[in-house]
C-alpha positions, 0 to 999 in steps of 0.5 A: 325648158323641156328639151323636146319643146323646139321639136314639138314647135317645129312639128306643129308648124309643119302640121299647120302648113299641111292642114292650113291653106296649103292643104293636101296637094295645094287644095284647102277649103274651096273658096274659103281661107283657113280662118273663114273655114274655122269661123264657119265651123265654129258658127255651125257648131254653136248653132246660135252665136254672137259676133263677139263670141265668134271673135273670142272663139277665133281669138279676133276682135269683134271688128275682125270677126265681123269682117270675116262674117261679111266675107262668109255672108257675101259667099252665101255661107252664113247670115246674120239674124236676130236672136230668137231668145233676145231680139237685141242680140245679133246672131250668126247662122250657117246657111244650107250652102255653108253646111254643105260646104263644111260637110264636103271639106271635112269629108275630103280631109277625112278621106285624105287623112285616112289614106295617109294614116292607113299604113299606121297601126290602129293603136298608133292612130289612137295615140296620135288622137290622144296626144293631139287631144292633150295638146289642144286641151292645153292650148285651150286652158292656156288661152283661158288662163 
């Protein structure tokens, strides 16, 4: 095992804490839990996605994904609808309220991160982005493989 792995693991945990429900200054995603936020984000990115596909994307069962979607629907952020391509399929769509909420959350986190990183040299910020991209790609390949 690479000697850096335990430290990388600790750093990932710290990042997860800082960007998770704890958020910046104890704030995260309005009235959304982190998993609700990530699910809504995935729904919005895909435009037309089934409950099964959402479950796969967030690494939950279809039943677990359905419960998260129930909560998003009750908050007015998402709706279930018949697929315009195949009426036998149920898709989940983001509502206007959901899109506005996502946009606001992303904007706030982006501003916070900009403030945090503004003292760091631009090339170091580029290195952070490249390193995180490599890590996320590796995680996705591991999940798929």
